[in-house]
N, C-alpha and C positions, 0 to 999 in steps of 0.2 A: 504494500499499499504506499510505503514511503517512496519507492522509487516512481510509482506511477504519479505521484504528484510533482517530484523533483524534475523529472526529465523534460516534461513540457516546459517548465520555467527556464531550464537551461537552453533548450532549443529556441525559445523566444528571446532569451538574452544574446544568444549566438546571431540571431537575425537582426537584432538592434545594433549590435557591434559591427556587423557586415554593412548594414545601411549607413552607419556613421562612418565607416572607412571609406565607402564609395562617395559620400557626400563631402567629406572633409576637404578634398582637393578643391572642389568647386567653391567651397565656404571661403578657403584662403585666397582663391582667385577673385572671389567677389569683395574680399575685404581689402585687397591690395589695390592700389590705384594704377590705372591705365597708363603706362609710360608713354604711349603713343598719343594720348590726350592729357598731358601733364599740366595740371593748373599749378599756380603759385602756392595755394594752400596745400596741395598734395606734396609739392617738394618740401615745404616746411615740416609737414609730418614726417616725411621721410629723412630729413635732416635730423630732427629731433631723435629718431630711433636709431640711425646708423652713423652719424658723424663721428669721426674719431677724435677730433679736437674737443668736442663736448664730453666725450666718454673720458677723456684724459683729465679734463678738468674736474670732471665729477669724482673721479678716483683721487685726485689730489685734495679735494675738499673732504672726502671721506677720511683720508690719511690725517688731516688736520684735526678732524673730529675724534679720532683715535688719540691724538696727542693730548687731548682735553682730559681724557679719562687717565692717561699716564701722569699728567701733571697734577691730577687731584689725589694721586695715591699717597698714602702714608708710609713712612719708611718701615719696612719689615723688621721684627726683632730678630736677633741672631742668637742661635743655640750653639754652645761650645762645650766639649767633653774633654777633660784633661785627666790623665792618669800619671802619677809621679810615685817617687820612692819605690821603684820596682826593683826586685831582686829576682832575676830570671831562675837562679839556682834554688831559691827558697821562696816559691809563690804560695805555698800552703796548699791544703787540700780543700775539697768542697767546691761550692758553686763559685761562679765568678764574682759574685757579691762579697763572698768571704775571702778572697785572695789577699795576700799581704801587698798592699798597695794603698796609695791616697788617691781616690776619685773625686773630681770636681766637677760639677754640672753648673754651668752658668747661662743666663739669659740676659743679654743687653738690648736695650731699646734706645734709639736715638730720639731725642725729643727737640724738634725744630722750633726756634724762636724767631721773632721779628716777622711773624705772618709770612714765612716763606712759602707755604702751600697755598695760601690765598692769592700771593703775588704770582705763582706759577700758574694758578687756574685763570686769573684775569689775563696774563699775558697769552695763554693758550686759547682763551675765548677770543682775544682780540685776533690772534693769528688765524683762528677759524673764520671769523668775520671777514678777514682779508682774502682767505681762500675762496670763500664764497663770493666775494666781490671780484675776484680773478675769474671765477667760473661764469659769473654774470657778464664780465667783460669779453670773455671767450664767446659766450653765447651772442653778445652784441656784434662782435666782429664776424663770427660765422654767419649770423643772420644777414648782415650786410653783404658779405661775399657771395653768399647763396643767392640773394636777389639780384645782385648785379649779374652773376653767372646766368641766371634764368633770363634776364632781359638781354644778356648777350646773345644767348641762344635764339631768343625771339627776333633779334636784329639780324643775326646771320640767316636765318630762316626766310625772313622777308627779303633780305638781299639776294639771297640765292633764287627766290621765286622772280624777282624783278629781272636779274640777269638771265636766268633760264628762259623766261618769256622773250626777252630781247634776242637771245640766240635762236629761238625758234622762229621768231619773225624774220631774222636775217636768212635763215635756211629757207624758208618760204619765198623771200625776195629773190634769192639766188635762182631758185627753180623758175619764178615767173620771168626774170630777166633773161634767163637763158633761152626761154622760148621767144621772148622778143628779139633777142640778138639773131636767132635763126630766122625770124619773119623779117629782120632788117629795120626793126624800129629803133634798136638801140646799137651802139657800137661795142665791140669786144672789150674795149677799155673800161667802159662802164661796168661790165661783168666782172672784169678782174678786180677793179676797185671795190666792188660790192662783196666779192669772195674774201678779200683782205678784211674788210669789216666784220664779215661772218666768222672769220677765224679768231679775230680778236675777241668777238663776243662769245665764242666757245671757250676761250682761255679764261675769261672773266668768269663764265659760269662755273668752270672747274675749280677756279680759285675759291669762289663763294662756297663751293662744296667742302673744300679743305677747311675753310674758316668755320664752317657749321659743325664739321666733326671735331675741331679743337674746342668749340664751345660746348658740345655734348659731353666731351671728356672732362672738362673742368666742372660743369654741372653734376655729372655723374659722381665725381670725387666728393663733392660736397655733401651729396645725399647717399654716399656709400654704396653705390651701384655701378662701378666701373665696368663690369662685365655687360652691362645692359646699356651702355652709352649710345650705341647706334640707334636704339629703340626710342630715346628721349626725343619728344616734340613739344615744345611750349605752345599752349593754346590760349593763355589768358590775353585779353586786349591790353593795349597800352593805357596806362594811367591817364585820367584826364588832366589837361593843362589847367592847373589851379595854383594861385598864388598863395602859399602856406604861411603868409605873413601873420604875425601874431601868435604863432605856436612857440611859445617860449617856456622853458623849464629851468629850474635851479640847477646849475651844473653839479651841485652837492649830491644831487640824486643819481648821477651817473654811477655806473659800476666800477669804472676804474678809479674814480675819486673816492668812492666809498672804500675800496680796497686800500688806497694809499693812506687814507685817514685812519683806517684800522691799523695799519702798520705803525702809525705814529703812536697810536694808544698801546700797541704791543711794545713798542721800544720804551714808552713811559714806564710801563710795568717791568720791563726787563732792567731798566735803570734802578727802579726801586728794589728789585730783587737782588741786583748786585750790591746795593747799599745795604741791603739785609744781612748780607753774608758776614758784616762786621759785628752782627749780634751773635754772640757765642752760643751755639747748640750744645745741649747737655746730653750725655750718654749716661742712662741709669742701668745699673746691672744688679741681679739677684743671683746668688750662688748657693748651691748646696754641696757641702764636703762630707764624703764618707771615708774615713780613714781607719784602716786596718794595719797600717805600717808599724814597725817596731817604734818609731818615733812617737807614735800615738798610744800611749800606755796610761790608762787603759784605752781600748779602741772608742773612738768618738764620732758623733755626727753633729756638724754644725751648719749654721745657716749665715750667710754674709750678705752685705750690701755695699755697693760701690757707685760713685759718680766721677765721671770724667769730664774735664772742660778744656777745650783748646785754649793755649796760650799764644796770643798774637804778639810774638816777640820779633820776629824777622819779616813778617808780611801780614798786611792787613787788607789783601785784595784790591790794592790800587789799580792794577792792571784791568781786573774785570769792571771796575767802576769807570775808568776812562774809556774802556772799550764801549761799554753801554752808553755812555754819554755821546761818544762819536757816532754810534748807530742811531741814536736818537735824533742828532743834528742831520744825518744823512737822510732819515725818514722824513723829517720836516721839509727838507730841501726838495725831496722826491715828490712830497705832497704839493708844494708850490709848482713844481715843474708839470705835474700831472693836470693841475688847475689850469696852468697856461696853455697846455696843449689842448685842453677841452674847449677853452675859450677860442683859441686859433682855429680849432677844426670847426666849430660852429660858424665863425665869420667865412672861413674858406668855403665851406659847403653852401652857406647862404648866398655867397656871391657866385658860385658856379650854378646854383639853382636858379637865380635870377637871369643869369645869361642864357641858360639852356631854356628857360620859359620864353624869353624874347625871341629866341631863334625858332622855337617851336610854333610861336603864334605867328610869325611871319610866314611859315610854310602853310599853316592852317588858314591864313588870312587871305590866300588867294595865289600864292606863288606856284603852288603844286598845280592847282586847277588851271591857271593861266598856261603854264607849260604843257599841259596835257591837251588843252583846246588848241594851242598853236601847233602841236605835234599832229593832231587829228586833221587840221586844215592842211598842213603840209602833205601829209599821206593822200588827202583827197586830191590836191593840186597835181601831185606827181602822177597818180593814176590817170588824171586827165591830160597829162602832157603839158601842164602849164608851167612847171618848174623842172629843173634838171636834177640829176642824181646827187650832186654835191650838196645842194639845199636840203634834199631829203636827209642825207647822211648827218649833216650838222643838226637838223631837228631832232633826229633820233638820239644823237649823242647828248644833246641839251636835256631831252626829256629824260634819258636813262639817268644823267648825272643828277637831275633835280629830285628824281624819285628816290635815288640811294641816299642823297643828302636828307631828304625828308625822313627816311627811315633812321639815319643816323641821329637826326635831331630829336626824334621820338625817344630813341634809346638813350640819348644823352640826358634828355629831362628825366626819364624813369630812374636812371642811375643816380643823377644828382639829387632827385627827390628822396630816394632811398638813403643816400649818404647824409643829407640834411636831417631827416627823421632819426637816423642812427646817432648823429651827434646830439640830438635832444633827447635821445633814449625813449622815443615815441613809436607806437606801432604804426603801421602803414594805415593811411586814411584816404581811400579812394572814393 
């Protein structure tokens, strides 16, 4: 009766596990982002999960957290066992406890004075705060680099598309022109000139492909998917041209400034700890003596107590104090340096952003559309025989140059906006 109940349950469990195994790969594929349609949000999620620099910074912070536990530990007592007045030829009979010897058991405990443990804890806490600030700064830098790599991939994709379309247009023009040369409408020199332009367009398209592959490799490293680099394709639109004036934050809230400030606090505690070394620590000991040697007649058991205090006769930790003071001065100078760099970065990125914004507005304000209309008019006139091949080639070069410059301007604004927001430690606001 027991087996008739258990076996159906086992069979049901096996079917459930089999279905789970069959569905699990599909669930994983559904949960992972489509690298061929990679959004900026997907790239950020992959970076958080796979970025090596972020993992290393996290490991460093975890090490600093372990140092806090070490700093807060009390000194361990020390147990010692001594045997004296031994006569190997006459140890006596019986158990070891009854041998002819003098046994001394002693326990010593170091008692720290000057709040050394508290100062170590404060210094370790400050170093932990600095490590977490470093972790935040690494995250800020990696976030910036990843976004710029994403927009660089988007730029190279757009650039390749434009140059590939241009190369395809030239190939078609060569075919049409060859027919017109056979018909006697155009001279062979026109066909030769057009073939040269077509080859140049093919070279530009191939170079654009190489640039896209480099951008894919750079982004793939940031998100930890180097083996999948060729599959990456950015699909997010360019950020809108918006003047982010007024987005100001206190530089003291930046991760690098917080880390530098925490290091100043750690150096202050380290200096206080160095000064506390001049406060003499006391070592207290308790001992028990079990004497069965001939010198102890009759045999005796005694208890003793001892205290040891260091004498600062030759050295009073002058080197440790001077070193701690020098480290504190260096930490304060580093803090001012980081603050100055943060202010300079904000001014530099703000200037770059204003320049990129003006350039982007010029293209969106009519420069690109005018170039497209002019090129369409030239193509129409050439097909009707109203203009020559030289004018057509000039118009195509102009349009291609303007289109590429427009893409570069959009990418420049996107990268400048990302850098400016990173200098403010702000999230992207599109």
